[in-house]
N, C-alpha and C positions, 0 to 999 in steps of 0.2 A: 459257506463261501458263495459269493456272487459270481455268476458266469454271464458274460455278454456275448451275443451273437448278432452280427449285422449282415444282412443279405439284401441284395437289390431285388425289387419287385418288378414284375412286368407291369407296365403302366395300365394295360387293359385289364389287369386283375386287382388293381388297388382297391376299388370299391367292393369287390367280392371278399377280399381279405378283411376289410373293415366290417362288413356285414357278418362274416363268419365269427370274428373275434367278439363282436357285439353280442352275438347269440350265445357265445361261451360265457360272457360276462353277464348275460341276462337269463333267459329261461333255462339254459343248460348249465348254469353255474354249479348246482349241486353235483351233477355228473362230472363236471370238470374238476371240482374239488376232490372227488373220490379218486380221479385219475392222478392228480397231483400227489395225494397221500400215497398211492401205490408206487409212484415214482420216487418218493422220498424228497419231493420238492416242497419247501416251506413257503415260497413266494415266487410268483412269476408275473412279469409285467412286460408290455410291448408298446412301442411307439413307432409311428411312421413319420419319416422326415422326407419332405418333398424337396428334391434338388433339381438343378438344371439338367442333370443326367438321368432323371427319373426318381421314383420313390425308393426309399430304403426303409426296411423294417429293422428295428433294434429290439432284441429280446434280452431281458435280464431275468436270470433264474437264481434262486438261492437254494443250494443243496450242498450237503457234505460229501456226496459221491456222484459226480457228474457221469462217470462211465456207467454206473449202475442205473442211474436215471434214464440215460439214453437207451440202454439195453432193454429196460422194462417198457419204455415207450415204443421202441421198434418192434417188440414182440407182442405188444398188447393187442388183444382181440376186442377191446371195447369199441363200440361204434363211434364214439366221440373221437377216439384216438385215430382210428382208420380214416375218418372224415377229415380230421386235422391234417394228417399226412397228405391226403389227396389234394386238399385246398392249397396247402403251402408248397407242395412240389409243383403244382401247376403254375403257381405264381412266382416261383423262384427264378430269378434272372441272373444268379451268380453271386460270387463273393464280393465283399467291399474291402478295399485296402484300408486297414485301420491299424492304429498303434495305441496300445494301452500306455498312457502317460502318467497315470497316478493309480496306485493300488495300496491304500493304507488300511490296516486292520487294527482294531482296538486290542485284540488278543496278542499283538506283537510287542506290547510294552514290556 
């Protein structure tokens, strides 16, 4: 199942978040993939949308058990996970009001 999260980013942290995620998708990719496997996440992607009210980050994760994934992430002692929590918490400027308007799944046929 795909899970979406949208959060506002502090504008002064936008470039830091991009650099951090670029490192995860670059030289630290093997470490990040190990972390995803431990969390039971099959796919994760993120995008930043610049709005007149500041940047918004949208995460999409594919996992069959979101609660387990979050628990593993929150309890992880992996350096990459601790750093990710620190970067993202520092950049977090609060929730985004959003409404899911379409949720189709092929397995519902």
